[in-house]
C-alpha positions as CSV (number, residue, x, y, z in Angstrom):
1,M,91.3,131.4,45.0
2,L,88.1,130.0,46.3
3,G,85.1,132.4,46.3
4,I,81.8,132.7,47.8
5,H,80.4,130.1,45.3
6,D,82.4,127.6,47.6
7,L,80.6,128.6,50.8
8,A,78.3,125.5,50.7
9,L,81.3,123.2,50.3
10,F,83.0,125.0,53.2
11,I,79.9,124.6,55.4
12,L,79.5,121.0,54.4
13,S,83.2,120.3,55.3
14,G,82.6,121.9,58.8
15,L,79.6,119.8,59.5
16,L,81.5,116.5,58.5
17,L,84.3,117.6,60.6
18,N,81.9,118.1,63.4
19,M,80.7,114.7,63.2
20,M,84.0,112.9,63.4
21,P,84.6,111.2,66.8
22,G,86.9,113.0,69.2
23,P,86.9,114.4,72.8
24,D,83.5,115.9,72.3
25,S,82.1,112.4,71.6
26,L,83.8,111.0,74.6
27,L,82.2,113.8,76.7
28,I,78.7,113.0,75.3
29,M,79.1,109.3,76.0
30,L,80.2,110.0,79.5
31,R,77.3,112.5,80.3
32,S,75.0,110.1,78.8
33,G,76.3,107.1,80.7
34,S,76.6,108.8,84.1
35,Q,73.5,111.3,84.1
36,G,71.2,109.9,81.4
37,W,70.2,110.5,77.8
38,R,69.0,114.1,78.5
39,A,72.3,115.2,79.8
40,G,73.9,113.6,76.8
41,S,71.6,115.3,74.5
42,M,72.2,118.7,76.1
43,A,76.1,118.2,75.8
44,A,75.7,117.2,72.1
45,L,73.4,120.1,71.3
46,G,75.9,122.6,73.2
47,I,78.9,121.2,71.3
48,G,77.1,121.3,68.0
49,T,75.9,124.7,68.5
50,G,79.3,126.1,69.6
51,T,81.1,124.4,66.6
52,M,78.5,125.8,64.1
53,V,78.9,129.4,65.5
54,H,82.6,128.9,65.1
55,V,82.3,127.6,61.5
56,L,79.8,130.5,60.7
57,A,82.3,133.1,62.0
58,A,85.0,131.6,59.9
59,A,82.7,131.5,56.8
60,L,81.9,135.2,57.4
61,G,85.4,136.3,57.5
62,L,86.0,136.8,61.3
63,S,89.1,134.8,61.1
64,A,90.5,137.0,58.5
65,L,89.7,140.1,60.2
66,L,91.3,138.9,63.4
67,S,94.4,137.9,61.6
68,A,94.6,141.2,60.0
69,S,94.1,143.4,63.2
70,A,96.4,142.7,66.1
71,E,94.5,145.1,68.3
72,L,91.1,143.4,67.8
73,F,92.8,140.0,68.4
74,A,94.3,141.3,71.7
75,V,90.8,142.6,72.8
76,I,89.2,139.3,72.1
77,K,92.1,137.4,74.0
78,L,91.5,139.7,76.9
79,M,87.8,139.4,76.9
80,G,88.3,135.6,76.9
81,A,90.9,135.7,79.9
82,L,88.3,137.9,81.9
83,Y,85.6,135.4,81.1
84,L,87.8,132.5,82.3
85,V,88.6,134.5,85.5
86,Y,84.9,135.1,86.0
87,L,84.2,131.3,85.7
88,G,87.0,130.6,88.1
């Protein structure tokens, strides 16, 4: 079982996975090409920030907490659905 001594390895793995090309890279390239380097930079910063928040939450055990509590997971899903309705 991996312990807290492997936290740096986990964070490094999250960073490396964040740098791999994928749909987020395509979004950054499209924004940069159509709206300029500032829009591309803002898209890259937003994607990087969101991913790092997700990795940090997983590293701190939020994923384990959500998998252990069905009620908390349902509340988070409901909040996400309400946010999507708000955006729509």
